[in-house]
C-alpha positions, 0 to 999 in steps of 0.5 A, a space after each residue: 572661140 578665138 582668143 586672138 585678134 580676128 579679121 573682118 570686124 574693124 578692130 581699130 574702129 572698135 578701139 576708137 568706139 571704146 576710147 571715145 572721141 572726147 579725150 585727145 591722145 595727149 591727154 589720154 597719155 597723161 592720164 595713163 602716166 598718172 595711173 601707171 601700170 605699177 598701180 595695177 598690183 598691190 604688194 602682198 602682206 600689207 596690213 590694212 593701214 599700210 594698204 590704205 596708206 599706199 592707196 593715198 600715196 598713189 592718189 597723191 601721185 596721180 593728182 600731181 601727174 594728172 591735169 589740174 583738178 579744175 580742168 578735169 572737173 570741167 571736162 567730164 570725159 577726161 575726169 571719167 577716163 582718169 577714174 576709169 583707169 583707177 577703177 581697173 587698176 584698184 577699186 579702192 583707189 577709184 573710190 578715194 579719187 572719186 571722193 576727192 575730186 567730185 564730192 570734196 573739191 567739186 563742191 568747193 569749186 561749185 559753191 565756194 565764194 572767192 574768199 581767203 578761207 575758201 581759196 586756202 581749202 581749194 589750194 590744199 585739195 588741188 595740191 594734194 596737201 590734204 585729201 578730200 572726203 565726204 560727210 553726208 549720210 548719217 548712221 542712225 536714220 535712213 533717207 538722212 540726205 533729205 534732212 540731216 540732223 547735223 546742224 550748223 548755226 551762225 556764230 554772230 560773235 565770231 562771224 563763223 559757224 558752229 557744227 554739231 552732231 547732236 548724238 551718235 545716231 547723227 554721226 556721219 558714216 561711212 567716211 574715209 577718215 580713219 587713217 591716223 596719218 593722212 590729212 583730210 578735209 571734208 565736205 560736210 552736209 548740214 542743216 543750217 538753222 538760223 533765226 529759229 528756222 531750218 534754212 536748208 542743207 548746205 555744204 561746209 568745208 571742214 578740216 578733219 585731220 592735219 598733216 601731223 595726224 591731229 584732229 581739230 577741237 570737237 572732231 571725233 573720228 571713230 574707226 570702223 572694223 577693217 573690211 575687204 569689200 572695198 578696202 579704205 579707212 572707214 570711220 564714223 565722224 562726230 562734230 561736237 561744237 566744231 567752229 569753222 570760219 565764215 569762208 568755210 560755208 560753201 554758200 552758193 550765193 546765200 549770205 548772212 548780212 551784218 544785221 544777221 539776216 539770212 538770204 538765199 537766192 534759192 528761196 526755199 529749203 527744199 530748193 536749197 536741198 536739190 541745189 546742194 545735191 547738184 554735185 551728184 551728176 559728176 558722181 553718176 557719170 563717173 560711176 557709170 563710166 567706171 562700171 563700164 571699165 570694170 565690166 570690160 576688164 572682167 570680160 577680158 579676164 574671163 576670155 583669157 581664162 576660157 580661150 584654149 581651155 579644154 574640158 574632160 567632161 564625159 560628153 566630149 573629152 578634150 572639148 574646148 571649154 567655149 564649145 559649151 554654150 553656157 561658157 560661150 554665152 557667158 564670155 560673149 555676154 560679158 563682152 557685150 555688156 562691156 560694149 553696152 555699158 561703154 555706149 551708156 557711159 558715152 551717152 552719160 558723159 556727153 554734153 547736156 544742158 544744165 537744168 535751172 535750179 529746181 527744174 532738173 527732175 520730178 518731185 521726190 519722196 525717198 531721196 533727193 537724187 531724181 530731183 537733180 537729174 532723173 535719167 542720169 540717176 536712173 542710168 547710174 542704177 542700171 549701170 551698177 546693176 549690170 556691172 555687178 551682174 556681169 562681174 559676178 558672172 565672170 567670177 563664177 565662170 572663171 571657177 576657183 581661180 577667179 575667186 582665189 588666185 587674184 583679188 581683181 575679180 573680187 575687188 571689181 565685184 566689191 566696187 560694183 556691189 558698193 555702188 548699188 548703194 553709194 552715190 544714191 541708193 539704187 532702190 530709192 532711185 527706182 522708187 522715185 522714178 516710178 512715182 514720177 512715171 505714175 504721176 506723169 511728172 516730166 515723164 511721157 510714156 512710150 507710144 502703144 505698139 503692137 509687136 507681131 509674134 514673129 517679129 525679128 528679135 535682131 531688129 532694134 525696132 523690135 527691142 524698143 517696141 517690146 520694152 516700151 510696151 511692157 513699160 507703158 502697161 506697167 506704168 498704167 497698172 501702177 498708176 491705177 493701183 496707187 490711185 485706187 488705194 488713195 480713193 479707198 482712203 489709204 494715205 500716200 505711204 500705204 498706197 505706195 508701200 503696197 506697190 513697191 515691187 511693181 514700182 521697182 520693176 516699172 522703173 527698171 523697165 524704163 531704165 532698160 528701155 533707155 539703155 536699148 535706145 542708146 544701144 540702137 543709136 550707138 553704132 552710128 557714132 562708130 567708124 564705118 568698118 566697126 559698125 557691123 560687128 558693133 551692131 551684133 555685139 550690142 544686139 546680143 546685149 539687147 537680147 540678154 536685157 529682153 531675157 531679163 525682162 521676160 517675166 514682165 513682157 509675159 506678165 503684161 502680155 507685151 510678148 506671147 508665150 514662147 518668147 523665151 525660146 525665141 530669145 534663146 535661139 536668137 542668142 545662140 545664132 548671134 553667139 555663133 556669129 560672134 565667137 570667131 571675133 571674141 579676141 578682137 572684141 576683147 583686144 579693142 578694150 586695150 586692157 593693161 597688161 596687168 589685167 590677165 587671167 586669174 591664174 596668171 600668177 603661175 607664169 609670173 617671174 
């Protein structure tokens, strides 16, 4: 397996596919300056607080060097390119940067009115005088996004609002607010209560800590224990009768008039919840794109570890490590996953129509996310699952050096692991997707298709037929089982609670089919010289997806017995073809020089 550039595959075209066409060279260079190569390493010996302070200082530098925040938020590919580079450099930097731009400043720009207080808050966040954070999830109840216990009440005398978390179980956690010297402004999600009724979930911009480290009256920050998984300054936040001005209400067209009457163009509290959660698509695009970025980096690291490495196994002493199919397939599978997620990210960040309020997705039961954008939420779940699986495999196949020599693979795994819950819990997204599928709520099942036992597994039409047929049959069984339970007298909870395993697998099959559709179409967007090699590497990922789905293919009768043997044989053939081009495939990722093999410290100056 070649560790250097190979010929015949269109390396320049592959790099163009990875970069995408949406961000011009000038902007890309500016983003690289915003996250320079020095950000790709962290000095040894820092205390947790010093490590966090460095992360925020780097965020400040990045924000001041990057294009204006409003421009980035209006340009998803450019924002994702900045966040991708941060993710590869330092997952903790990515995390706080994502929170600052999409979940704090984003709601201010989207929902805030043109009022002095709103302009002041926006100015502080855009100038990096304060860092943005999010107060949404509450520690004491699951699914707390649907009905936060943190309350906001209008103060008719002062004209503003009073925000309160009624007890410790309603504390906002996790938040990145613990560092005592870092100024923070939060987007706080609270249930607005007015006139004796709940009016829906709204966002309020609330300063939590000033430049001198002081917190305002009523704000209580409780630091969490230090952690290494994704090392930021976690804390719980309680708001005890915190007063904020009217302009801190990011009201999105709602108002309380001089007579004290409440008005909201959304009409209902349920519609307002979906609208307030409408900031999620920016998050999902960024998480999908960052998942692709760290997968590419992990794959490049594994190749650097493997290429030229010999083994002393007694079957064949001095045999190259990548002559063993397990290592070869791990390396090439990781490269293929990097390209596949790159294609998914390009799809996710492409322009798409913005649905009318309340019409973005199906009704939901577990979380609000699918109601905002079902397919984008589902792709977020698929991308983080794939990235975590691939990064973990790269860590394992890099042996002890992958665990102990540098933090990079461990930190990528921490990031992908964290975002299986953050940004919308993957399981809840799957359950709501499955419910919409069963109810045919804005969902059309794939057409029934027979697949011949000897169908060409290298052909995209075969991938799609197999995946689609399994999905259709699973959906039908799920709908029948839930309907039968309801007919027998079960309530909705009991009917669905007895079918959650099938529900998750059904939605997972839908996600895989969406990914396969993206992979089948992706080569057409690449330069002609890159298409043959791109088709093969994306085809390898398709085979790996079908192998992961094999239990369902067999269980549903969508594929005949022996399909795994055929998949394994096809994968070996594709890997034999791709092995000479491994270096070329990795080179097109254009990884920064600091992203090296796990044992690179041995050659460091």
